[in-house]
N, C-alpha and C positions, 0 to 999 in steps of 0.2 A: 504494500500500500504506500502510495506517495504521500508526502507531507502536503497538507491542505494550505493553499493560499487562495485568496479571492479571485486571482487571475487565472489559475491553472485548471479550473473546472473539476478538480478532484472530488469535491463534495458531491456533485451530481453523479459523477462517474462511479465513485466508490460506494457512497451511501445509497443514493436513490436507485441506481441500477442493481446493486446487490439486493436491496430490499425487494424490488419488483421481481427479480429472478427467484428469490427465496419464496415469495408469496405464490408465484406460479407453480413452483415445484411442490410446495405444500398443498396447493389445490389438486395437483396431479396425484398426490399420495392420498389425500383425504376423500376425494370424490368417489372413487370406486369402493373404498372401505365403507364409507357411510351409506352408499347406495345399497350395499349388500344387506344392510339392516333397515332399509326403508327410509333413510334420512339423507339430508344434504350436509355439507360441512357446517353451514351456519345453523341449521336446525339441530345438529348434534351438539354444538356449543350451547345453544339455547336450552336444550334438554338437560345438559350438564349443569347449567346455572340453576334451572328449576330444581334439580335433584339436590343441589348443595346450598341454596339460599334458604334462610329461615322465612317462611311465609312469603314465597315469591309471588309477585304480581306482574302483569304486563308492564306496568310503570317501572318496577324495579329492574326488570330485564332490559327494557329499552334504555334506561339510564346507564346500566352497567355496560351494555354494548355500544352505547352512543349511536343508536340507530333511530330512524323515524318510528314513532309509536304505532302508526298505522301498519307499517311493514311487520313489526314485531307482533301486533295483534293478529294480522293475517296468518303469520307463521304459527302462532299458538293455536289458532283455529284449525289449521291443517294438522298440527300435532294432535289436537283433540279428536278431530274427525278420523285420524288414522289409529287412534287408540293408545297413543304414547303418554298423554296427559289427560287430566280431568280438571274442569274449572269448578270450584266450590266456593260458596259464600263464606266469608270469614265469620266465625262465631262471635267474635268480639265487636266487629263492625260490619254489619250486613251490607253496607254500600260497597265494600271491598270484595273483590273476587281473587281467591288464592289459587295458584296453579299447583297441581299435585301430580307427580309422576306415577304412572301405573306400572304394573308388573312387566307389561310389554315394553314400556319405556326403559325400565331398569335393565331388562334383558338386552335391548338394543345398545344401550350405553356400555354395558359390560362387554358386549361383542366388539364394539368399536375400540374400547380401551384395551382389551386383550390383544387385538390385532395390531394396534399401534405399538403396544409394549413389545410385542414379539419383534417388530421391525427395529425399533429404536434401542432395544436392550441387546440386540445382536452385537456382541463385541467385535465381530468382523466388520460391521457397518460403522460403528461409532463406539468409542470407549465411554464409560460412565463419566470419567473425569472431563473429557471433551464435551460431552452432552451438558453437564452441569455448568461448565464454563460458558458455553454458548447460551444456555438459558439465562444465566446471570447477565450476559451481554445484551440479550434481547430485552430483558427487564430494564436495564440501564438506558438503552436506546429509546424504549417506549417513554420513559420519564423525560428524556431530553426532548423528544418530538412533542410530547404533550405540553411541556413548558414553553417551547417555541410557539406551538399552536395558540396557547393562551396569550402570549405576547402579540402575535399577529392579529388576533381578533379583539384585542384590547387597545390597539393603536387608534389613531384618529380616524375620522370618517373618510378622509381622502384615501387612506390605505385600504379601508374596507371596500370602497368603491372599486379600486383597482383589482381586488381579489375576487369580486363577484362578477 
């Protein structure tokens, strides 16, 4: 990796290009695995959030994923229609609808998790040390990008107009 300077374009070449290539490769891995269990990569992540959040709602899922609420609502409706989740009125606040993962949802998540673990824990593909180092780097990069995102969208109105 070359040293970054504003003039040499290394930021875009190294960071943006590698990020996009990694995302594409990740999609190529996830899509056939999740399809095997009747899911998409995004619906698998959503189902995982539902399984691990306390009293998950459409609002809590869309806030966590930073997606459009309508898209998350549609995805949850499909997960419900396919038998992966149920929507239930919250006992303490009947205005709120809680998402609950079903046995079918747990089985699908377990299948996706087992398949991914088999690939990523294969020492010939990647060492545990390298995997943990990469995961730490991804988390650090996510924080950096989110901090920059906050600065970009908190700039003055002229900047916002240029970005839209």
